[in-house]
ROPABA-473157 format. One record per residue (C-alpha): residue in three letters; residue number from 1; x, y, z. Coordinates in nm, 3 decimals, padded with zeros to 5 digits, m for minus. Example, Ala and Ser with C-alpha at 12.3 -4.5 7.8 and 13.67 -1.06 7.14 Angstrom:
BEGIN
   residuo   num         X         Y         Z
       ALA     1    01.230   m00.450    00.780
       SER     2    01.367   m00.106    00.714
//
This chain:
BEGIN
   residuo   num         X         Y         Z
       MET     1   m10.673   m01.649   m00.893
       ALA     2   m10.335   m01.779   m00.777
       ASP     3   m10.033   m01.558   m00.826
       LEU     4   m09.822   m01.709   m01.103
       SER     5   m09.451   m01.675   m01.164
       SER     6   m09.325   m01.723   m01.518
       ARG     7   m09.010   m01.928   m01.561
       LYS     8   m08.855   m01.980   m01.904
       LEU     9   m08.607   m02.260   m01.970
       LYS    10   m08.418   m02.328   m02.289
       TRP    11   m08.466   m02.692   m02.369
       ARG    12   m08.370   m02.866   m02.692
       ASP    13   m08.337   m02.530   m02.874
       GLN    14   m08.688   m02.427   m02.768
       SER    15   m08.797   m02.170   m02.513
       LEU    16   m09.045   m02.339   m02.281
       GLU    17   m09.253   m02.140   m02.038
       PHE    18   m09.344   m02.283   m01.700
       LEU    19   m09.629   m02.117   m01.513
       ILE    20   m09.584   m02.225   m01.155
       GLU    21   m09.776   m02.096   m00.854
       ASN    22   m09.550   m01.903   m00.618
       ASP    23   m09.654   m02.113   m00.320
       ARG    24   m09.526   m02.420   m00.505
       ILE    25   m09.176   m02.268   m00.532
       PRO    26   m09.119   m02.072   m00.212
       SER    27   m08.741   m02.094   m00.247
       ARG    28   m08.543   m02.024   m00.564
       PHE    29   m08.172   m01.970   m00.630
       ALA    30   m08.051   m01.838   m00.967
       GLY    31   m07.683   m01.762   m00.905
       PRO    32   m07.499   m01.430   m00.949
       ASP    33   m07.552   m01.185   m01.234
       PRO    34   m07.274   m01.161   m01.496
       LEU    35   m07.056   m00.855   m01.533
       SER    36   m07.130   m00.651   m01.844
       TYR    37   m06.844   m00.628   m02.092
       SER    38   m06.766   m00.270   m01.984
       GLU    39   m06.766   m00.377   m01.618
       LEU    40   m06.533   m00.664   m01.703
       GLN    41   m06.298   m00.426   m01.887
       GLY    42   m06.288   m00.197   m01.584
       LYS    43   m06.229   m00.485   m01.341
       VAL    44   m05.937   m00.628   m01.540
       SER    45   m05.774   m00.287   m01.585
       ASN    46   m05.819   m00.200   m01.218
       GLU    47   m05.666   m00.528   m01.103
       ILE    48   m05.362   m00.483   m01.327
       PHE    49   m05.291   m00.119   m01.244
       SER    50   m05.390   m00.108   m00.875
       SER    51   m05.245   m00.237   m00.550
       GLY    52   m05.392   m00.271   m00.202
       ASP    53   m05.363   m00.432    00.141
       LYS    54   m05.407   m00.786    00.007
       VAL    55   m05.180   m00.738   m00.298
       PRO    56   m04.924   m00.468   m00.205
       PHE    57   m04.784   m00.435   m00.558
       ALA    58   m04.961   m00.392   m00.890
       LEU    59   m04.925   m00.648   m01.167
       ARG    60   m04.793   m00.379   m01.404
       ASP    61   m04.497   m00.328   m01.165
       LEU    62   m04.373   m00.674   m01.264
       ILE    63   m04.385   m00.605   m01.638
       ILE    64   m04.117   m00.436   m01.847
       GLY    65   m04.144   m00.373   m02.220
       GLY    66   m03.975   m00.659   m02.400
       ASP    67   m04.069   m00.917   m02.135
       ARG    68   m04.195   m01.249   m02.263
       ILE    69   m04.520   m01.338   m02.087
       VAL    70   m04.694   m01.675   m02.070
       ILE    71   m05.057   m01.691   m01.961
       PRO    72   m05.163   m02.043   m01.855
       VAL    73   m05.543   m02.051   m01.872
       ASN    74   m05.782   m02.300   m01.718
       GLY    75   m06.161   m02.296   m01.746
       GLY    76   m06.450   m02.288   m01.991
       SER    77   m06.358   m02.158   m02.337
       LYS    78   m06.627   m01.892   m02.363
       GLN    79   m06.578   m01.782   m02.003
       LEU    80   m06.205   m01.733   m02.053
       PHE    81   m06.221   m01.556   m02.387
       ALA    82   m06.334   m01.206   m02.281
       PRO    83   m06.109   m01.161   m01.973
       LEU    84   m05.812   m01.301   m02.166
       ASN    85   m05.864   m01.047   m02.444
       GLU    86   m05.873   m00.765   m02.189
       LEU    87   m05.565   m00.897   m02.013
       ILE    88   m05.365   m00.903   m02.337
       SER    89   m05.489   m00.554   m02.428
       ASN    90   m05.362   m00.417   m02.096
       PHE    91   m05.025   m00.591   m02.137
       GLU    92   m04.987   m00.420   m02.476
       GLN    93   m05.046   m00.083   m02.308
       SER    94   m04.753   m00.169   m02.079
       GLY    95   m04.524   m00.208   m02.379
       VAL    96   m04.547   m00.584   m02.435
       SER    97   m04.596   m00.685   m02.798
       GLU    98   m04.840   m00.958   m02.901
       SER    99   m04.553   m01.167   m03.036
       ASP   100   m04.404   m01.182   m02.684
       ILE   101   m04.723   m01.327   m02.533
       THR   102   m04.795   m01.700   m02.517
       ILE   103   m05.125   m01.857   m02.413
       LEU   104   m05.089   m02.205   m02.262
       SER   105   m05.413   m02.399   m02.250
       THR   106   m05.597   m02.722   m02.313
       PRO   107   m05.624   m02.835   m02.677
       GLU   108   m05.997   m02.749   m02.663
       PHE   109   m05.932   m02.387   m02.566
       LYS   110   m05.651   m02.348   m02.821
       SER   111   m05.891   m02.462   m03.092
       TYR   112   m06.156   m02.217   m02.970
       TRP   113   m05.902   m01.933   m02.952
       ASP   114   m05.765   m02.002   m03.301
       GLU   115   m06.118   m01.993   m03.444
       ASN   116   m06.233   m01.676   m03.266
       SER   117   m05.931   m01.448   m03.211
       ASP   118   m05.743   m01.223   m03.455
       LEU   119   m05.461   m01.148   m03.209
       LYS   120   m05.111   m01.254   m03.312
       VAL   121   m05.019   m01.414   m02.981
       ASN   122   m04.871   m01.762   m02.965
       ALA   123   m05.131   m02.019   m02.854
       VAL   124   m04.992   m02.351   m02.727
       ALA   125   m05.188   m02.660   m02.623
       HIS   126   m05.058   m02.843   m02.316
       LYS   127   m05.043   m03.219   m02.363
       PRO   128   m04.956   m03.391   m02.032
       GLU   129   m04.873   m03.717   m02.209
       ASP   130   m04.599   m03.552   m02.422
       GLU   131   m04.265   m03.583   m02.240
       GLN   132   m04.095   m03.342   m02.480
       GLU   133   m04.311   m03.055   m02.356
       ARG   134   m04.218   m03.074   m01.990
       ALA   135   m03.913   m02.962   m01.792
       TYR   136   m03.788   m03.051   m01.445
       LEU   137   m03.808   m02.764   m01.195
       ALA   138   m03.709   m02.900   m00.851
       SER   139   m03.811   m03.143   m00.577
       THR   140   m04.032   m03.048   m00.284
       SER   141   m03.952   m03.123    00.080
       ASP   142   m04.152   m03.449    00.056
       GLU   143   m03.936   m03.548   m00.246
       THR   144   m04.207   m03.489   m00.505
       ARG   145   m04.041   m03.411   m00.838
       ILE   146   m04.195   m03.105   m01.002
       TYR   147   m04.231   m03.107   m01.380
       LEU   148   m04.393   m02.816   m01.564
       ASN   149   m04.471   m02.730   m01.922
       ARG   150   m04.154   m02.574   m02.064
       ASN   151   m04.334   m02.248   m02.142
       LEU   152   m04.382   m02.185   m01.770
       LEU   153   m04.003   m02.194   m01.721
       ASP   154   m03.883   m02.037   m02.046
       HIS   155   m04.076   m01.707   m02.022
       ASP   156   m03.991   m01.403   m01.809
       ILE   157   m04.331   m01.370   m01.638
       VAL   158   m04.606   m01.625   m01.571
       ILE   159   m04.957   m01.481   m01.515
       PRO   160   m05.217   m01.759   m01.472
       LEU   161   m05.582   m01.687   m01.555
       MET   162   m05.836   m01.938   m01.427
       VAL   163   m06.211   m01.970   m01.396
       THR   164   m06.272   m02.116   m01.052
       GLU   165   m06.589   m02.321   m01.047
       PRO   166   m06.758   m02.327   m00.703
       ASN   167   m06.805   m02.704   m00.711
       CYS   168   m06.483   m02.806   m00.889
       LYS   169   m06.213   m03.040   m00.764
       GLY   170   m05.997   m02.737   m00.696
       ALA   171   m06.226   m02.648   m00.408
       SER   172   m06.090   m02.949   m00.218
       LEU   173   m05.763   m03.026   m00.397
       GLY   174   m05.676   m02.654   m00.396
       TYR   175   m05.726   m02.392   m00.669
       LEU   176   m05.351   m02.380   m00.728
       SER   177   m05.378   m02.737   m00.858
       GLN   178   m05.515   m02.576   m01.176
       ILE   179   m05.156   m02.463   m01.237
       TRP   180   m04.965   m02.759   m01.092
       PRO   181   m05.010   m03.048   m01.147
       PHE   182   m05.253   m02.945   m01.425
       PHE   183   m04.970   m02.813   m01.646
       SER   184   m04.741   m03.103   m01.557
       ASP   185   m04.715   m03.459   m01.688
       SER   186   m04.978   m03.733   m01.673
       GLN   187   m04.795   m03.926   m01.402
       SER   188   m04.781   m03.624   m01.169
       ILE   189   m05.150   m03.552   m01.221
       SER   190   m05.247   m03.912   m01.146
       SER   191   m05.015   m03.934   m00.844
       ILE   192   m05.146   m03.615   m00.684
       GLN   193   m05.509   m03.720   m00.731
       THR   194   m05.437   m04.059   m00.574
       LYS   195   m05.252   m03.910   m00.275
       HIS   196   m05.529   m03.656   m00.223
       ARG   197   m05.776   m03.932   m00.132
       LYS   198   m05.556   m04.031    00.163
       ALA   199   m05.388   m03.707    00.274
       ARG   200   m05.562   m03.389    00.162
       GLN   201   m05.365   m03.142    00.373
       SER   202   m05.033   m03.299    00.278
       VAL   203   m05.118   m03.276   m00.093
       ARG   204   m05.222   m02.912   m00.059
       ARG   205   m04.888   m02.832    00.107
       THR   206   m04.704   m03.003   m00.179
       ILE   207   m04.898   m02.801   m00.436
       ARG   208   m04.831   m02.472   m00.255
       GLU   209   m04.462   m02.557   m00.232
       ALA   210   m04.450   m02.642   m00.602
       ILE   211   m04.604   m02.303   m00.686
       TRP   212   m04.354   m02.128   m00.455
       LEU   213   m04.063   m02.308   m00.624
       SER   214   m04.191   m02.192   m00.963
       GLY   215   m04.156   m01.828   m00.854
       LEU   216   m04.520   m01.745   m00.924
       HIS   217   m04.619   m01.402   m00.786
       LEU   218   m04.984   m01.346   m00.875
       VAL   219   m05.285   m01.539   m01.005
       ILE   220   m05.592   m01.391   m01.178
       ALA   221   m05.909   m01.579   m01.083
       ALA   222   m06.256   m01.532   m01.229
       ILE   223   m06.577   m01.666   m01.078
       PRO   224   m06.844   m01.769   m01.330
       SER   225   m07.204   m01.658   m01.345
       ALA   226   m07.462   m01.861   m01.534
       THR   227   m07.371   m01.697   m01.865
       GLY   228   m07.042   m01.517   m01.817
       ILE   229   m06.811   m01.386   m01.544
       ALA   230   m06.948   m01.273   m01.206
       SER   231   m06.622   m01.155   m01.047
       ILE   232   m06.252   m01.128   m01.133
       LYS   233   m05.961   m01.047   m00.902
       ILE   234   m05.586   m01.091   m00.857
       TYR   235   m05.459   m01.303   m00.567
       GLN   236   m05.124   m01.384   m00.413
       PRO   237   m05.090   m01.765   m00.429
       GLU   238   m05.039   m01.817   m00.054
       PHE   239   m05.368   m01.640    00.034
       MET   240   m05.571   m01.743   m00.267
       GLN   241   m05.762   m02.048   m00.137
       HIS   242   m05.919   m01.883    00.167
       GLU   243   m05.994   m01.547    00.002
       LEU   244   m06.138   m01.703   m00.312
       ASN   245   m06.361   m01.939   m00.112
       GLN   246   m06.508   m01.638    00.067
       VAL   247   m06.600   m01.469   m00.262
       ILE   248   m06.740   m01.791   m00.410
       ASN   249   m06.957   m01.843   m00.102
       GLN   250   m07.091   m01.488   m00.135
       LYS   251   m07.187   m01.553   m00.497
       TRP   252   m07.295   m01.917   m00.501
       ARG   253   m07.393   m02.028   m00.149
       PHE   254   m07.759   m02.134   m00.113
       LEU   255   m07.931   m02.231    00.212
       LEU   256   m08.176   m02.517    00.163
       LYS   257   m08.423   m02.516    00.450
       ASN   258   m08.513   m02.841    00.624
       GLU   259   m08.887   m02.794    00.575
       ILE   260   m08.843   m02.812    00.196
       GLN   261   m08.855   m03.178    00.103
       GLN   262   m08.888   m03.142   m00.275
       VAL   263   m08.617   m02.992   m00.494
       ILE   264   m08.566   m02.917   m00.865
       LEU   265   m08.200   m02.905   m00.972
       LEU   266   m08.127   m02.747   m01.312
       ALA   267   m07.800   m02.748   m01.506
       GLY   268   m07.681   m02.682   m01.860
       LEU   269   m07.990   m02.484   m01.958
       ASN   270   m07.880   m02.124   m01.904
       ASP   271   m07.514   m02.171   m01.987
       GLU   272   m07.369   m02.056   m02.317
       MET   273   m07.289   m02.422   m02.385
       PRO   274   m07.443   m02.748   m02.257
       MET   275   m07.257   m02.938   m01.989
       GLU   276   m06.936   m03.126   m02.051
       GLU   277   m06.817   m03.417   m01.840
       ALA   278   m06.655   m03.216   m01.557
       ASP   279   m06.971   m03.003   m01.520
       PHE   280   m07.191   m03.312   m01.517
       GLU   281   m06.978   m03.475   m01.248
       GLN   282   m07.016   m03.163   m01.033
       PHE   283   m07.390   m03.163   m01.096
       ALA   284   m07.423   m03.531   m01.005
       ARG   285   m07.231   m03.479   m00.679
       THR   286   m07.476   m03.202   m00.586
       VAL   287   m07.769   m03.428   m00.674
       ALA   288   m07.633   m03.704   m00.446
       ARG   289   m07.574   m03.458   m00.162
       VAL   290   m07.922   m03.305   m00.182
       SER   291   m08.084   m03.651   m00.198
       ARG   292   m07.989   m03.707    00.168
       TYR   293   m08.230   m03.433    00.277
       THR   294   m08.523   m03.462    00.037
       ASP   295   m08.819   m03.690   m00.029
       LYS   296   m08.858   m03.601   m00.395
       LEU   297   m08.594   m03.473   m00.637
       ALA   298   m08.636   m03.359   m00.998
       ILE   299   m08.323   m03.304   m01.206
       VAL   300   m08.317   m03.126   m01.543
       ALA   301   m07.991   m03.140   m01.736
       GLU   302   m07.876   m03.069   m02.092
       LEU   303   m07.552   m03.245   m02.185
       SER   304   m07.329   m03.150   m02.478
       PRO   305   m07.339   m03.367   m02.792
       ARG   306   m06.978   m03.467   m02.719
       MET   307   m07.075   m03.589   m02.372
       ILE   308   m07.374   m03.782   m02.506
       GLU   309   m07.155   m03.942   m02.774
       LYS   310   m06.907   m04.054   m02.508
       VAL   311   m07.181   m04.200   m02.287
       GLU   312   m07.320   m04.398   m02.578
       SER   313   m06.975   m04.536   m02.660
       LEU   314   m06.921   m04.684   m02.312
       SER   315   m06.985   m05.047   m02.235
       PRO   316   m07.228   m05.124   m01.946
       THR   317   m06.931   m05.200   m01.718
       GLU   318   m06.750   m04.878   m01.814
       LEU   319   m07.070   m04.677   m01.768
       LYS   320   m07.114   m04.794   m01.409
       LEU   321   m06.759   m04.681   m01.327
       GLN   322   m06.828   m04.320   m01.424
       PRO   323   m06.833   m04.089   m01.117
       TRP   324   m07.153   m03.914   m01.234
       TYR   325   m07.326   m04.251   m01.281
       GLN   326   m07.236   m04.358   m00.928
       SER   327   m07.354   m04.027   m00.778
       LEU   328   m07.687   m04.042   m00.959
       SER   329   m07.730   m04.406   m00.852
       ILE   330   m07.680   m04.303   m00.490
       ALA   331   m07.948   m04.034   m00.527
       ALA   332   m08.193   m04.278   m00.685
       SER   333   m08.144   m04.520   m00.395
       ARG   334   m08.222   m04.250   m00.136
       CYS   335   m08.534   m04.077   m00.267
       LYS   336   m08.770   m04.053   m00.563
       THR   337   m08.546   m03.901   m00.831
       TYR   338   m08.702   m03.780   m01.156
       ILE   339   m08.499   m03.678   m01.463
       LEU   340   m08.566   m03.464   m01.770
       SER   341   m08.252   m03.489   m01.979
       ASN   342   m08.102   m03.583   m02.312
       LEU   343   m07.948   m03.892   m02.154
       SER   344   m08.099   m04.199   m02.316
       ASP   345   m08.396   m04.365   m02.146
       GLU   346   m08.189   m04.683   m02.126
       THR   347   m07.916   m04.508   m01.924
       SER   348   m08.171   m04.340   m01.697
       ASP   349   m08.344   m04.674   m01.638
       ASP   350   m08.013   m04.842   m01.555
       ILE   351   m07.951   m04.579   m01.288
       GLU   352   m08.312   m04.633   m01.169
       LEU   353   m08.413   m04.273   m01.231
       ILE   354   m08.777   m04.194   m01.311
       SER   355   m08.781   m04.044   m01.661
       LEU   356   m08.987   m03.736   m01.745
       GLU   357   m09.067   m03.723   m02.115
       SER   358   m09.148   m03.353   m02.145
       ALA   359   m09.148   m03.017   m01.969
       ILE   360   m09.525   m03.055   m01.922
       GLU   361   m09.463   m03.363   m01.708
       LEU   362   m09.217   m03.164   m01.498
       GLU   363   m09.478   m02.891   m01.447
       ARG   364   m09.738   m03.150   m01.345
       LEU   365   m09.493   m03.300   m01.098
       VAL   366   m09.433   m02.961   m00.937
       ARG   367   m09.805   m02.886   m00.924
       SER   368   m09.875   m03.220   m00.752
       GLY   369   m09.716   m03.110   m00.426
       PRO   370   m09.630   m02.782   m00.250
       ALA   371   m09.302   m02.636   m00.128
       TRP   372   m09.047   m02.709   m00.399
       ALA   373   m08.707   m02.541   m00.408
       MET   374   m08.569   m02.453   m00.752
       VAL   375   m08.189   m02.439   m00.784
       GLU   376   m08.048   m02.317   m01.114
       CYS   377   m07.692   m02.389   m01.230
       ALA   378   m07.682   m02.672   m00.977
       ASN   379   m07.348   m02.790   m01.116
       ARG   380   m07.196   m02.480   m00.953
       VAL   381   m07.400   m02.390   m00.647
       ARG   382   m07.275   m02.466   m00.296
       ILE   383   m07.582   m02.594   m00.115
       VAL   384   m07.583   m02.586    00.264
       PHE   385   m07.860   m02.715    00.490
       ASP   386   m08.032   m02.596    00.807
//
């Protein structure tokens, strides 16, 4: 009797069990394990109260009782919640009162925070289209005018907290872009993204200079697991990109061997929430990249109701302009690409994907040929090839 490996996937609020022969899936990548809550508490406290070769001064050395602190946060709501709570708790131990702490975030995170936190900190939603919320800081050497949310200039100390996705735009644009131009105005955000397509290194230099002009000392960066936080550490801005990439590669790098010509890419199934648009774009880029090296590709993705609602509201012309649509179309043109998803059959057909109607069909597909690779959380993984 063949040796079987049991694989459970959450799909449409049901737990489905796949029994797949081991020789059908010789290569599997599941991503890093999450830190337990006690481990996360220890990591945050250690980063705040310790120094080392990379960061020669501790974060607590910057803080004096009575200081007004603003914490700009960037990342998934549930991922940010636990480390942010621990960060605030440690600030209070340093003599900072809750009323002197401001959280600056997206409107989505502010709403999540208001619903789930009892802390009396000030939560502010950044709206890049609102000119009244921004303030002029300075101009960089290339004459780029730097605007920032007023809270980043009006407080004594700025301590950013971000969740750095392995496959996010920050990996190429630069992780510091999650501070500026993210917390700037709409025009700055659009301008930087446009320039980045033509001159990546120049744009990165502008972003680093903008951060230097802002007087930012330290950044707290967390790396996600499938269901929480896998790592959290403090970085000096000038060294952050290189050092953070090394840690991300340790956690999320997966070698896809050339002899494996059939791949299953999974996303949105193990996360605490289904995928939103940014996650789906990352996933689709991975799908397109893997399609260059495979003969057969099966993708399984669960999108959030909000994402599905948006897709259904788009006209056919608007739909074809979506980055994820274009990436999936590229994949479908390169190899046989199957999909099990809550995207509508009409959308899948337009992209020329081969729809799978059930998990049983996916299992039959895998059983029909040997040597599949299974990649979980494929919206995050960094896949490299032999």
